[in-house]
HTML snippet that shows the backbone in 3Dmol.js (N, CA, C, O; Angstrom):
<script src="https://3Dmol.org/build/3Dmol-min.js"></script>
<div id="view" style="width:600px;height:400px;position:relative"></div>
<script>
const pdb = `
ATOM      1  N   MET A   1       0.829  -1.183   0.000  1.00  0.00           N
ATOM      2  CA  MET A   1       0.000   0.000   0.000  1.00  0.00           C
ATOM      3  C   MET A   1       0.869   1.241   0.000  1.00  0.00           C
ATOM      4  O   MET A   1       0.893   1.966  -0.994  1.00  0.00           O
ATOM      5  N   TYR A   2       1.579   1.506   1.073  1.00  0.00           N
ATOM      6  CA  TYR A   2       2.486   2.638   1.159  1.00  0.00           C
ATOM      7  C   TYR A   2       3.863   2.133   1.546  1.00  0.00           C
ATOM      8  O   TYR A   2       3.986   1.216   2.358  1.00  0.00           O
ATOM      9  N   ASN A   3       4.892   2.722   0.974  1.00  0.00           N
ATOM     10  CA  ASN A   3       6.258   2.367   1.313  1.00  0.00           C
ATOM     11  C   ASN A   3       6.689   3.237   2.491  1.00  0.00           C
ATOM     12  O   ASN A   3       6.882   4.444   2.342  1.00  0.00           O
ATOM     13  N   ILE A   4       6.839   2.621   3.656  1.00  0.00           N
ATOM     14  CA  ILE A   4       7.143   3.372   4.881  1.00  0.00           C
ATOM     15  C   ILE A   4       8.522   4.014   4.795  1.00  0.00           C
ATOM     16  O   ILE A   4       8.717   5.099   5.342  1.00  0.00           O
ATOM     17  N   GLN A   5       9.481   3.382   4.131  1.00  0.00           N
ATOM     18  CA  GLN A   5      10.809   3.961   4.028  1.00  0.00           C
ATOM     19  C   GLN A   5      10.803   5.210   3.151  1.00  0.00           C
ATOM     20  O   GLN A   5      11.528   6.164   3.432  1.00  0.00           O
ATOM     21  N   ALA A   6      10.001   5.217   2.101  1.00  0.00           N
ATOM     22  CA  ALA A   6       9.969   6.357   1.186  1.00  0.00           C
ATOM     23  C   ALA A   6       9.217   7.538   1.784  1.00  0.00           C
ATOM     24  O   ALA A   6       9.499   8.688   1.446  1.00  0.00           O
ATOM     25  N   ILE A   7       8.283   7.270   2.652  1.00  0.00           N
ATOM     26  CA  ILE A   7       7.456   8.323   3.250  1.00  0.00           C
ATOM     27  C   ILE A   7       7.679   8.282   4.753  1.00  0.00           C
ATOM     28  O   ILE A   7       7.712   7.206   5.351  1.00  0.00           O
ATOM     29  N   GLY A   8       7.832   9.446   5.362  1.00  0.00           N
ATOM     30  CA  GLY A   8       7.978   9.503   6.806  1.00  0.00           C
ATOM     31  C   GLY A   8       6.714   9.019   7.488  1.00  0.00           C
ATOM     32  O   GLY A   8       5.634   9.069   6.901  1.00  0.00           O
ATOM     33  N   SER A   9       6.836   8.555   8.713  1.00  0.00           N
ATOM     34  CA  SER A   9       5.679   8.002   9.411  1.00  0.00           C
ATOM     35  C   SER A   9       4.598   9.065   9.639  1.00  0.00           C
ATOM     36  O   SER A   9       3.411   8.740   9.637  1.00  0.00           O
ATOM     37  N   LYS A  10       4.990  10.327   9.833  1.00  0.00           N
ATOM     38  CA  LYS A  10       3.999  11.389  10.024  1.00  0.00           C
ATOM     39  C   LYS A  10       3.228  11.648   8.735  1.00  0.00           C
ATOM     40  O   LYS A  10       2.011  11.834   8.758  1.00  0.00           O
ATOM     41  N   GLU A  11       3.944  11.660   7.606  1.00  0.00           N
ATOM     42  CA  GLU A  11       3.283  11.841   6.318  1.00  0.00           C
ATOM     43  C   GLU A  11       2.348  10.675   6.007  1.00  0.00           C
ATOM     44  O   GLU A  11       1.251  10.870   5.483  1.00  0.00           O
ATOM     45  N   LEU A  12       2.787   9.477   6.333  1.00  0.00           N
ATOM     46  CA  LEU A  12       1.960   8.289   6.123  1.00  0.00           C
ATOM     47  C   LEU A  12       0.688   8.367   6.948  1.00  0.00           C
ATOM     48  O   LEU A  12      -0.400   8.061   6.459  1.00  0.00           O
ATOM     49  N   LYS A  13       0.830   8.779   8.203  1.00  0.00           N
ATOM     50  CA  LYS A  13      -0.336   8.911   9.074  1.00  0.00           C
ATOM     51  C   LYS A  13      -1.299   9.952   8.523  1.00  0.00           C
ATOM     52  O   LYS A  13      -2.511   9.742   8.555  1.00  0.00           O
ATOM     53  N   ASN A  14      -0.782  11.075   8.017  1.00  0.00           N
ATOM     54  CA  ASN A  14      -1.635  12.117   7.433  1.00  0.00           C
ATOM     55  C   ASN A  14      -2.366  11.616   6.199  1.00  0.00           C
ATOM     56  O   ASN A  14      -3.545  11.917   6.015  1.00  0.00           O
ATOM     57  N   LYS A  15      -1.673  10.846   5.337  1.00  0.00           N
ATOM     58  CA  LYS A  15      -2.322  10.315   4.139  1.00  0.00           C
ATOM     59  C   LYS A  15      -3.438   9.346   4.496  1.00  0.00           C
ATOM     60  O   LYS A  15      -4.513   9.379   3.898  1.00  0.00           O
ATOM     61  N   ILE A  16      -3.182   8.488   5.468  1.00  0.00           N
ATOM     62  CA  ILE A  16      -4.200   7.516   5.884  1.00  0.00           C
ATOM     63  C   ILE A  16      -5.377   8.237   6.537  1.00  0.00           C
ATOM     64  O   ILE A  16      -6.530   7.884   6.288  1.00  0.00           O
ATOM     65  N   THR A  17      -5.101   9.240   7.370  1.00  0.00           N
ATOM     66  CA  THR A  17      -6.163  10.010   8.019  1.00  0.00           C
ATOM     67  C   THR A  17      -6.998  10.755   6.991  1.00  0.00           C
ATOM     68  O   THR A  17      -8.225  10.764   7.089  1.00  0.00           O
ATOM     69  N   ASN A  18      -6.355  11.386   5.995  1.00  0.00           N
ATOM     70  CA  ASN A  18      -7.090  12.108   4.960  1.00  0.00           C
ATOM     71  C   ASN A  18      -7.979  11.166   4.158  1.00  0.00           C
ATOM     72  O   ASN A  18      -9.123  11.504   3.854  1.00  0.00           O
ATOM     73  N   LYS A  19      -7.465   9.993   3.814  1.00  0.00           N
ATOM     74  CA  LYS A  19      -8.264   9.027   3.061  1.00  0.00           C
ATOM     75  C   LYS A  19      -9.458   8.563   3.895  1.00  0.00           C
ATOM     76  O   LYS A  19     -10.563   8.418   3.372  1.00  0.00           O
ATOM     77  N   PHE A  20      -9.237   8.328   5.189  1.00  0.00           N
ATOM     78  CA  PHE A  20     -10.325   7.920   6.074  1.00  0.00           C
ATOM     79  C   PHE A  20     -11.387   9.019   6.168  1.00  0.00           C
ATOM     80  O   PHE A  20     -12.582   8.727   6.168  1.00  0.00           O
ATOM     81  N   MET A  21     -10.955  10.280   6.246  1.00  0.00           N
ATOM     82  CA  MET A  21     -11.909  11.392   6.325  1.00  0.00           C
ATOM     83  C   MET A  21     -12.726  11.501   5.042  1.00  0.00           C
ATOM     84  O   MET A  21     -13.938  11.709   5.093  1.00  0.00           O
ATOM     85  N   PHE A  22     -12.061  11.359   3.879  1.00  0.00           N
ATOM     86  CA  PHE A  22     -12.785  11.406   2.610  1.00  0.00           C
ATOM     87  C   PHE A  22     -13.789  10.256   2.510  1.00  0.00           C
ATOM     88  O   PHE A  22     -14.925  10.455   2.080  1.00  0.00           O
ATOM     89  N   LYS A  23     -13.368   9.058   2.908  1.00  0.00           N
ATOM     90  CA  LYS A  23     -14.270   7.895   2.853  1.00  0.00           C
ATOM     91  C   LYS A  23     -15.458   8.080   3.791  1.00  0.00           C
ATOM     92  O   LYS A  23     -16.585   7.732   3.440  1.00  0.00           O
ATOM     93  N   THR A  24     -15.211   8.629   4.986  1.00  0.00           N
ATOM     94  CA  THR A  24     -16.297   8.869   5.935  1.00  0.00           C
ATOM     95  C   THR A  24     -17.271   9.904   5.376  1.00  0.00           C
ATOM     96  O   THR A  24     -18.486   9.726   5.462  1.00  0.00           O
ATOM     97  N   LEU A  25     -16.738  10.984   4.804  1.00  0.00           N
ATOM     98  CA  LEU A  25     -17.588  12.013   4.203  1.00  0.00           C
ATOM     99  C   LEU A  25     -18.383  11.436   3.042  1.00  0.00           C
ATOM    100  O   LEU A  25     -19.563  11.748   2.881  1.00  0.00           O
ATOM    101  N   GLN A  26     -17.748  10.600   2.235  1.00  0.00           N
ATOM    102  CA  GLN A  26     -18.432   9.964   1.111  1.00  0.00           C
ATOM    103  C   GLN A  26     -19.565   9.062   1.605  1.00  0.00           C
ATOM    104  O   GLN A  26     -20.646   9.045   1.017  1.00  0.00           O
ATOM    105  N   LEU A  27     -19.322   8.325   2.665  1.00  0.00           N
ATOM    106  CA  LEU A  27     -20.341   7.444   3.235  1.00  0.00           C
ATOM    107  C   LEU A  27     -21.529   8.248   3.773  1.00  0.00           C
ATOM    108  O   LEU A  27     -22.683   7.896   3.528  1.00  0.00           O
ATOM    109  N   LEU A  28     -21.244   9.316   4.499  1.00  0.00           N
ATOM    110  CA  LEU A  28     -22.324  10.148   5.044  1.00  0.00           C
ATOM    111  C   LEU A  28     -23.153  10.795   3.935  1.00  0.00           C
ATOM    112  O   LEU A  28     -24.381  10.834   4.021  1.00  0.00           O
ATOM    113  N   ILE A  29     -22.492  11.298   2.904  1.00  0.00           N
ATOM    114  CA  ILE A  29     -23.220  11.897   1.784  1.00  0.00           C
ATOM    115  C   ILE A  29     -24.050  10.834   1.069  1.00  0.00           C
ATOM    116  O   ILE A  29     -25.177  11.104   0.655  1.00  0.00           O
ATOM    117  N   GLY A  30     -23.500   9.626   0.923  1.00  0.00           N
ATOM    118  CA  GLY A  30     -24.252   8.530   0.301  1.00  0.00           C
ATOM    119  C   GLY A  30     -25.518   8.194   1.073  1.00  0.00           C
ATOM    120  O   GLY A  30     -26.582   8.015   0.480  1.00  0.00           O
ATOM    121  N   PHE A  31     -25.405   8.108   2.397  1.00  0.00           N
ATOM    122  CA  PHE A  31     -26.601   7.855   3.210  1.00  0.00           C
ATOM    123  C   PHE A  31     -27.606   8.989   3.090  1.00  0.00           C
ATOM    124  O   PHE A  31     -28.809   8.747   2.999  1.00  0.00           O
ATOM    125  N   PHE A  32     -27.120  10.228   3.089  1.00  0.00           N
ATOM    126  CA  PHE A  32     -28.021  11.373   2.984  1.00  0.00           C
ATOM    127  C   PHE A  32     -28.727  11.389   1.636  1.00  0.00           C
ATOM    128  O   PHE A  32     -29.902  11.749   1.562  1.00  0.00           O
ATOM    129  N   ILE A  33     -28.034  11.008   0.574  1.00  0.00           N
ATOM    130  CA  ILE A  33     -28.662  10.924  -0.759  1.00  0.00           C
ATOM    131  C   ILE A  33     -29.775   9.880  -0.750  1.00  0.00           C
ATOM    132  O   ILE A  33     -30.861  10.120  -1.278  1.00  0.00           O
ATOM    133  N   ILE A  34     -29.505   8.726  -0.153  1.00  0.00           N
ATOM    134  CA  ILE A  34     -30.523   7.672  -0.089  1.00  0.00           C
ATOM    135  C   ILE A  34     -31.736   8.145   0.699  1.00  0.00           C
ATOM    136  O   ILE A  34     -32.874   7.935   0.278  1.00  0.00           O
ATOM    137  N   ILE A  35     -31.498   8.780   1.836  1.00  0.00           N
ATOM    138  CA  ILE A  35     -32.599   9.286   2.664  1.00  0.00           C
ATOM    139  C   ILE A  35     -33.382  10.369   1.937  1.00  0.00           C
ATOM    140  O   ILE A  35     -34.599  10.465   2.094  1.00  0.00           O
ATOM    141  N   LEU A  36     -32.703  11.177   1.150  1.00  0.00           N
ATOM    142  CA  LEU A  36     -33.354  12.275   0.442  1.00  0.00           C
ATOM    143  C   LEU A  36     -34.120  11.790  -0.788  1.00  0.00           C
ATOM    144  O   LEU A  36     -35.215  12.285  -1.058  1.00  0.00           O
ATOM    145  N   ILE A  37     -33.576  10.840  -1.532  1.00  0.00           N
ATOM    146  CA  ILE A  37     -34.181  10.424  -2.800  1.00  0.00           C
ATOM    147  C   ILE A  37     -35.261   9.359  -2.623  1.00  0.00           C
ATOM    148  O   ILE A  37     -36.254   9.381  -3.351  1.00  0.00           O
ATOM    149  N   THR A  38     -35.103   8.441  -1.692  1.00  0.00           N
ATOM    150  CA  THR A  38     -36.029   7.314  -1.563  1.00  0.00           C
ATOM    151  C   THR A  38     -37.492   7.722  -1.425  1.00  0.00           C
ATOM    152  O   THR A  38     -38.323   7.136  -2.118  1.00  0.00           O
ATOM    153  N   PRO A  39     -37.869   8.689  -0.578  1.00  0.00           N
ATOM    154  CA  PRO A  39     -39.292   9.006  -0.462  1.00  0.00           C
ATOM    155  C   PRO A  39     -39.853   9.860  -1.599  1.00  0.00           C
ATOM    156  O   PRO A  39     -41.049  10.152  -1.608  1.00  0.00           O
ATOM    157  N   GLN A  40     -39.024  10.264  -2.550  1.00  0.00           N
ATOM    158  CA  GLN A  40     -39.516  11.091  -3.649  1.00  0.00           C
ATOM    159  C   GLN A  40     -40.096  10.203  -4.746  1.00  0.00           C
ATOM    160  O   GLN A  40     -39.379   9.420  -5.370  1.00  0.00           O
ATOM    161  N   THR A  41     -41.400  10.333  -4.971  1.00  0.00           N
ATOM    162  CA  THR A  41     -42.069   9.593  -6.035  1.00  0.00           C
ATOM    163  C   THR A  41     -42.838  10.570  -6.913  1.00  0.00           C
ATOM    164  O   THR A  41     -42.923  11.757  -6.599  1.00  0.00           O
ATOM    165  N   GLN A  42     -43.398  10.072  -8.014  1.00  0.00           N
ATOM    166  CA  GLN A  42     -44.167  10.939  -8.918  1.00  0.00           C
ATOM    167  C   GLN A  42     -45.475  11.419  -8.289  1.00  0.00           C
ATOM    168  O   GLN A  42     -45.910  12.544  -8.532  1.00  0.00           O
ATOM    169  N   THR A  43     -46.097  10.561  -7.483  1.00  0.00           N
ATOM    170  CA  THR A  43     -47.408  10.916  -6.926  1.00  0.00           C
ATOM    171  C   THR A  43     -47.309  11.664  -5.610  1.00  0.00           C
ATOM    172  O   THR A  43     -48.162  12.500  -5.311  1.00  0.00           O
ATOM    173  N   GLU A  44     -46.281  11.379  -4.815  1.00  0.00           N
ATOM    174  CA  GLU A  44     -46.153  12.022  -3.513  1.00  0.00           C
ATOM    175  C   GLU A  44     -44.686  12.235  -3.195  1.00  0.00           C
ATOM    176  O   GLU A  44     -43.865  11.340  -3.398  1.00  0.00           O
ATOM    177  N   ASN A  45     -44.356  13.412  -2.699  1.00  0.00           N
ATOM    178  CA  ASN A  45     -42.987  13.720  -2.329  1.00  0.00           C
ATOM    179  C   ASN A  45     -42.965  14.109  -0.855  1.00  0.00           C
ATOM    180  O   ASN A  45     -43.210  15.263  -0.503  1.00  0.00           O
ATOM    181  N   VAL A  46     -42.671  13.141  -0.001  1.00  0.00           N
ATOM    182  CA  VAL A  46     -42.691  13.343   1.443  1.00  0.00           C
ATOM    183  C   VAL A  46     -41.637  14.367   1.857  1.00  0.00           C
ATOM    184  O   VAL A  46     -41.897  15.213   2.712  1.00  0.00           O
ATOM    185  N   VAL A  47     -40.457  14.297   1.260  1.00  0.00           N
ATOM    186  CA  VAL A  47     -39.371  15.221   1.609  1.00  0.00           C
ATOM    187  C   VAL A  47     -39.780  16.655   1.308  1.00  0.00           C
ATOM    188  O   VAL A  47     -39.590  17.546   2.136  1.00  0.00           O
ATOM    189  N   LEU A  48     -40.334  16.875   0.141  1.00  0.00           N
ATOM    190  CA  LEU A  48     -40.757  18.227  -0.251  1.00  0.00           C
ATOM    191  C   LEU A  48     -41.857  18.742   0.669  1.00  0.00           C
ATOM    192  O   LEU A  48     -41.849  19.907   1.065  1.00  0.00           O
ATOM    193  N   ARG A  49     -42.793  17.878   1.002  1.00  0.00           N
ATOM    194  CA  ARG A  49     -43.872  18.293   1.904  1.00  0.00           C
ATOM    195  C   ARG A  49     -43.328  18.695   3.272  1.00  0.00           C
ATOM    196  O   ARG A  49     -43.778  19.684   3.851  1.00  0.00           O
ATOM    197  N   LYS A  50     -42.362  17.935   3.792  1.00  0.00           N
ATOM    198  CA  LYS A  50     -41.767  18.269   5.093  1.00  0.00           C
ATOM    199  C   LYS A  50     -41.019  19.595   5.028  1.00  0.00           C
ATOM    200  O   LYS A  50     -41.073  20.381   5.974  1.00  0.00           O
ATOM    201  N   PHE A  51     -40.319  19.852   3.921  1.00  0.00           N
ATOM    202  CA  PHE A  51     -39.624  21.128   3.779  1.00  0.00           C
ATOM    203  C   PHE A  51     -40.608  22.292   3.742  1.00  0.00           C
ATOM    204  O   PHE A  51     -40.350  23.337   4.338  1.00  0.00           O
ATOM    205  N   VAL A  52     -41.737  22.122   3.048  1.00  0.00           N
ATOM    206  CA  VAL A  52     -42.743  23.187   2.982  1.00  0.00           C
ATOM    207  C   VAL A  52     -43.363  23.423   4.352  1.00  0.00           C
ATOM    208  O   VAL A  52     -43.619  24.568   4.724  1.00  0.00           O
ATOM    209  N   GLU A  53     -43.610  22.351   5.111  1.00  0.00           N
ATOM    210  CA  GLU A  53     -44.242  22.467   6.433  1.00  0.00           C
ATOM    211  C   GLU A  53     -43.356  23.168   7.461  1.00  0.00           C
ATOM    212  O   GLU A  53     -43.865  23.657   8.470  1.00  0.00           O
ATOM    213  N   THR A  54     -42.053  23.227   7.231  1.00  0.00           N
ATOM    214  CA  THR A  54     -41.165  23.886   8.195  1.00  0.00           C
ATOM    215  C   THR A  54     -41.425  25.381   8.268  1.00  0.00           C
ATOM    216  O   THR A  54     -41.126  26.007   9.285  1.00  0.00           O
ATOM    217  N   GLY A  55     -41.976  25.967   7.208  1.00  0.00           N
ATOM    218  CA  GLY A  55     -42.223  27.405   7.187  1.00  0.00           C
ATOM    219  C   GLY A  55     -40.999  28.208   6.797  1.00  0.00           C
ATOM    220  O   GLY A  55     -41.055  29.437   6.758  1.00  0.00           O
ATOM    221  N   PHE A  56     -39.904  27.542   6.508  1.00  0.00           N
ATOM    222  CA  PHE A  56     -38.676  28.226   6.111  1.00  0.00           C
ATOM    223  C   PHE A  56     -38.782  28.791   4.701  1.00  0.00           C
ATOM    224  O   PHE A  56     -38.137  29.786   4.371  1.00  0.00           O
ATOM    225  N   PHE A  57     -39.586  28.160   3.886  1.00  0.00           N
ATOM    226  CA  PHE A  57     -39.747  28.588   2.494  1.00  0.00           C
ATOM    227  C   PHE A  57     -41.065  29.337   2.341  1.00  0.00           C
ATOM    228  O   PHE A  57     -42.058  28.998   2.983  1.00  0.00           O
ATOM    229  N   THR A  58     -41.067  30.357   1.485  1.00  0.00           N
ATOM    230  CA  THR A  58     -42.269  31.181   1.314  1.00  0.00           C
ATOM    231  C   THR A  58     -43.280  30.551   0.370  1.00  0.00           C
ATOM    232  O   THR A  58     -44.466  30.875   0.426  1.00  0.00           O
ATOM    233  N   SER A  59     -42.822  29.654  -0.499  1.00  0.00           N
ATOM    234  CA  SER A  59     -43.751  29.031  -1.438  1.00  0.00           C
ATOM    235  C   SER A  59     -43.330  27.590  -1.717  1.00  0.00           C
ATOM    236  O   SER A  59     -42.221  27.164  -1.396  1.00  0.00           O
ATOM    237  N   TYR A  60     -44.254  26.866  -2.323  1.00  0.00           N
ATOM    238  CA  TYR A  60     -44.000  25.477  -2.702  1.00  0.00           C
ATOM    239  C   TYR A  60     -42.899  25.417  -3.765  1.00  0.00           C
ATOM    240  O   TYR A  60     -42.035  24.541  -3.721  1.00  0.00           O
ATOM    241  N   GLY A  61     -42.935  26.345  -4.712  1.00  0.00           N
ATOM    242  CA  GLY A  61     -41.939  26.367  -5.784  1.00  0.00           C
ATOM    243  C   GLY A  61     -40.527  26.596  -5.251  1.00  0.00           C
ATOM    244  O   GLY A  61     -39.571  25.999  -5.745  1.00  0.00           O
ATOM    245  N   GLU A  62     -40.398  27.451  -4.251  1.00  0.00           N
ATOM    246  CA  GLU A  62     -39.088  27.716  -3.654  1.00  0.00           C
ATOM    247  C   GLU A  62     -38.555  26.460  -2.954  1.00  0.00           C
ATOM    248  O   GLU A  62     -37.372  26.138  -3.071  1.00  0.00           O
ATOM    249  N   ALA A  63     -39.415  25.762  -2.239  1.00  0.00           N
ATOM    250  CA  ALA A  63     -39.009  24.528  -1.566  1.00  0.00           C
ATOM    251  C   ALA A  63     -38.644  23.455  -2.593  1.00  0.00           C
ATOM    252  O   ALA A  63     -37.694  22.698  -2.396  1.00  0.00           O
ATOM    253  N   LYS A  64     -39.399  23.394  -3.684  1.00  0.00           N
ATOM    254  CA  LYS A  64     -39.130  22.408  -4.730  1.00  0.00           C
ATOM    255  C   LYS A  64     -37.766  22.661  -5.376  1.00  0.00           C
ATOM    256  O   LYS A  64     -37.004  21.723  -5.613  1.00  0.00           O
ATOM    257  N   ASN A  65     -37.463  23.926  -5.658  1.00  0.00           N
ATOM    258  CA  ASN A  65     -36.149  24.259  -6.226  1.00  0.00           C
ATOM    259  C   ASN A  65     -35.025  23.915  -5.256  1.00  0.00           C
ATOM    260  O   ASN A  65     -33.977  23.422  -5.675  1.00  0.00           O
ATOM    261  N   PHE A  66     -35.231  24.171  -3.959  1.00  0.00           N
ATOM    262  CA  PHE A  66     -34.216  23.865  -2.960  1.00  0.00           C
ATOM    263  C   PHE A  66     -33.948  22.360  -2.889  1.00  0.00           C
ATOM    264  O   PHE A  66     -32.793  21.935  -2.862  1.00  0.00           O
ATOM    265  N   VAL A  67     -35.004  21.563  -2.860  1.00  0.00           N
ATOM    266  CA  VAL A  67     -34.843  20.105  -2.785  1.00  0.00           C
ATOM    267  C   VAL A  67     -34.158  19.588  -4.046  1.00  0.00           C
ATOM    268  O   VAL A  67     -33.289  18.720  -3.964  1.00  0.00           O
ATOM    269  N   ARG A  68     -34.538  20.107  -5.207  1.00  0.00           N
ATOM    270  CA  ARG A  68     -33.907  19.681  -6.460  1.00  0.00           C
ATOM    271  C   ARG A  68     -32.411  20.036  -6.471  1.00  0.00           C
ATOM    272  O   ARG A  68     -31.574  19.203  -6.817  1.00  0.00           O
ATOM    273  N   ASN A  69     -32.084  21.278  -6.091  1.00  0.00           N
ATOM    274  CA  ASN A  69     -30.680  21.704  -6.074  1.00  0.00           C
ATOM    275  C   ASN A  69     -29.871  20.948  -5.019  1.00  0.00           C
ATOM    276  O   ASN A  69     -28.712  20.606  -5.255  1.00  0.00           O
ATOM    277  N   LEU A  70     -30.471  20.688  -3.868  1.00  0.00           N
ATOM    278  CA  LEU A  70     -29.802  19.926  -2.814  1.00  0.00           C
ATOM    279  C   LEU A  70     -29.505  18.512  -3.289  1.00  0.00           C
ATOM    280  O   LEU A  70     -28.407  18.000  -3.074  1.00  0.00           O
ATOM    281  N   THR A  71     -30.477  17.881  -3.932  1.00  0.00           N
ATOM    282  CA  THR A  71     -30.306  16.517  -4.418  1.00  0.00           C
ATOM    283  C   THR A  71     -29.183  16.442  -5.445  1.00  0.00           C
ATOM    284  O   THR A  71     -28.286  15.607  -5.318  1.00  0.00           O
ATOM    285  N   TRP A  72     -29.219  17.302  -6.461  1.00  0.00           N
ATOM    286  CA  TRP A  72     -28.190  17.273  -7.495  1.00  0.00           C
ATOM    287  C   TRP A  72     -26.832  17.705  -6.949  1.00  0.00           C
ATOM    288  O   TRP A  72     -25.802  17.193  -7.387  1.00  0.00           O
ATOM    289  N   GLY A  73     -26.814  18.631  -6.008  1.00  0.00           N
ATOM    290  CA  GLY A  73     -25.557  19.039  -5.386  1.00  0.00           C
ATOM    291  C   GLY A  73     -24.903  17.908  -4.618  1.00  0.00           C
ATOM    292  O   GLY A  73     -23.691  17.709  -4.699  1.00  0.00           O
ATOM    293  N   LEU A  74     -25.713  17.165  -3.870  1.00  0.00           N
ATOM    294  CA  LEU A  74     -25.176  16.019  -3.125  1.00  0.00           C
ATOM    295  C   LEU A  74     -24.692  14.908  -4.058  1.00  0.00           C
ATOM    296  O   LEU A  74     -23.666  14.280  -3.799  1.00  0.00           O
ATOM    297  N   ILE A  75     -25.423  14.669  -5.129  1.00  0.00           N
ATOM    298  CA  ILE A  75     -25.000  13.654  -6.094  1.00  0.00           C
ATOM    299  C   ILE A  75     -23.675  14.066  -6.732  1.00  0.00           C
ATOM    300  O   ILE A  75     -22.769  13.242  -6.863  1.00  0.00           O
ATOM    301  N   GLY A  76     -23.555  15.329  -7.129  1.00  0.00           N
ATOM    302  CA  GLY A  76     -22.306  15.831  -7.709  1.00  0.00           C
ATOM    303  C   GLY A  76     -21.146  15.738  -6.731  1.00  0.00           C
ATOM    304  O   GLY A  76     -20.045  15.339  -7.109  1.00  0.00           O
ATOM    305  N   THR A  77     -21.385  16.106  -5.470  1.00  0.00           N
ATOM    306  CA  THR A  77     -20.343  16.021  -4.445  1.00  0.00           C
ATOM    307  C   THR A  77     -19.904  14.576  -4.236  1.00  0.00           C
ATOM    308  O   THR A  77     -18.713  14.302  -4.093  1.00  0.00           O
ATOM    309  N   PHE A  78     -20.856  13.657  -4.217  1.00  0.00           N
ATOM    310  CA  PHE A  78     -20.536  12.242  -4.058  1.00  0.00           C
ATOM    311  C   PHE A  78     -19.664  11.745  -5.212  1.00  0.00           C
ATOM    312  O   PHE A  78     -18.693  11.021  -4.995  1.00  0.00           O
ATOM    313  N   LEU A  79     -20.013  12.137  -6.436  1.00  0.00           N
ATOM    314  CA  LEU A  79     -19.234  11.704  -7.599  1.00  0.00           C
ATOM    315  C   LEU A  79     -17.831  12.297  -7.584  1.00  0.00           C
ATOM    316  O   LEU A  79     -16.867  11.616  -7.933  1.00  0.00           O
ATOM    317  N   ILE A  80     -17.711  13.558  -7.184  1.00  0.00           N
ATOM    318  CA  ILE A  80     -16.390  14.189  -7.100  1.00  0.00           C
ATOM    319  C   ILE A  80     -15.536  13.497  -6.037  1.00  0.00           C
ATOM    320  O   ILE A  80     -14.356  13.235  -6.269  1.00  0.00           O
ATOM    321  N   LEU A  81     -16.122  13.197  -4.869  1.00  0.00           N
ATOM    322  CA  LEU A  81     -15.379  12.483  -3.833  1.00  0.00           C
ATOM    323  C   LEU A  81     -14.943  11.097  -4.311  1.00  0.00           C
ATOM    324  O   LEU A  81     -13.830  10.660  -4.020  1.00  0.00           O
ATOM    325  N   THR A  82     -15.814  10.416  -5.036  1.00  0.00           N
ATOM    326  CA  THR A  82     -15.476   9.106  -5.563  1.00  0.00           C
ATOM    327  C   THR A  82     -14.301   9.211  -6.537  1.00  0.00           C
ATOM    328  O   THR A  82     -13.402   8.370  -6.527  1.00  0.00           O
ATOM    329  N   PHE A  83     -14.313  10.241  -7.370  1.00  0.00           N
ATOM    330  CA  PHE A  83     -13.219  10.453  -8.318  1.00  0.00           C
ATOM    331  C   PHE A  83     -11.914  10.759  -7.584  1.00  0.00           C
ATOM    332  O   PHE A  83     -10.870  10.201  -7.920  1.00  0.00           O
ATOM    333  N   ILE A  84     -11.967  11.634  -6.596  1.00  0.00           N
ATOM    334  CA  ILE A  84     -10.771  11.990  -5.820  1.00  0.00           C
ATOM    335  C   ILE A  84     -10.195  10.763  -5.121  1.00  0.00           C
ATOM    336  O   ILE A  84      -8.982  10.553  -5.123  1.00  0.00           O
ATOM    337  N   LEU A  85     -11.063   9.958  -4.526  1.00  0.00           N
ATOM    338  CA  LEU A  85     -10.596   8.757  -3.827  1.00  0.00           C
ATOM    339  C   LEU A  85     -10.006   7.738  -4.789  1.00  0.00           C
ATOM    340  O   LEU A  85      -9.091   7.002  -4.420  1.00  0.00           O
ATOM    341  N   SER A  86     -10.509   7.681  -6.006  1.00  0.00           N
ATOM    342  CA  SER A  86      -9.944   6.743  -6.972  1.00  0.00           C
ATOM    343  C   SER A  86      -8.558   7.193  -7.434  1.00  0.00           C
ATOM    344  O   SER A  86      -7.736   6.356  -7.808  1.00  0.00           O
ATOM    345  N   LEU A  87      -8.285   8.497  -7.415  1.00  0.00           N
ATOM    346  CA  LEU A  87      -6.967   8.994  -7.794  1.00  0.00           C
ATOM    347  C   LEU A  87      -5.930   8.760  -6.706  1.00  0.00           C
ATOM    348  O   LEU A  87      -4.753   8.556  -7.004  1.00  0.00           O
ATOM    349  N   LYS A  88      -6.360   8.790  -5.433  1.00  0.00           N
ATOM    350  CA  LYS A  88      -5.435   8.648  -4.307  1.00  0.00           C
ATOM    351  C   LYS A  88      -5.014   7.205  -4.070  1.00  0.00           C
ATOM    352  O   LYS A  88      -4.050   6.964  -3.343  1.00  0.00           O
ATOM    353  N   SER A  89      -5.704   6.247  -4.659  1.00  0.00           N
ATOM    354  CA  SER A  89      -5.411   4.834  -4.391  1.00  0.00           C
ATOM    355  C   SER A  89      -4.086   4.396  -4.921  1.00  0.00           C
ATOM    356  O   SER A  89      -3.713   3.234  -4.765  1.00  0.00           O
TER     357      SER A  89
END
`;
const viewer = $3Dmol.createViewer("view");
viewer.addModel(pdb, "pdb");
viewer.setStyle({}, {cartoon: {color: "spectrum"}});
viewer.zoomTo();
viewer.render();
</script>
C-alpha cells in the first residue's frame, strides 16, 4: 500500500487520516442521498412536503427548487469524492 521507508511516518499517518476522512464524508453523503431520494415519487414527495411544512420557504416552488438543487448538489459532491478517492489509491 504505502512504502514506509519512502514516506515519513507522520506523512503516512496524514495520508491515511485524509483518506479515512474522505471515505467517511463519502459514506455520510451517500446515506443522505438515499434518505433524500427514496421518499420522492411521482405521486407524492414526502421530503418536499416536510420542507414546505417547516415554514422556512415562502412558497411550494421555492421549496421544490431547494430540494432539487440539494439533491443534485449532493449527487455531484458524491461523484467528485469518488473520483478523488480513486486517484489517491
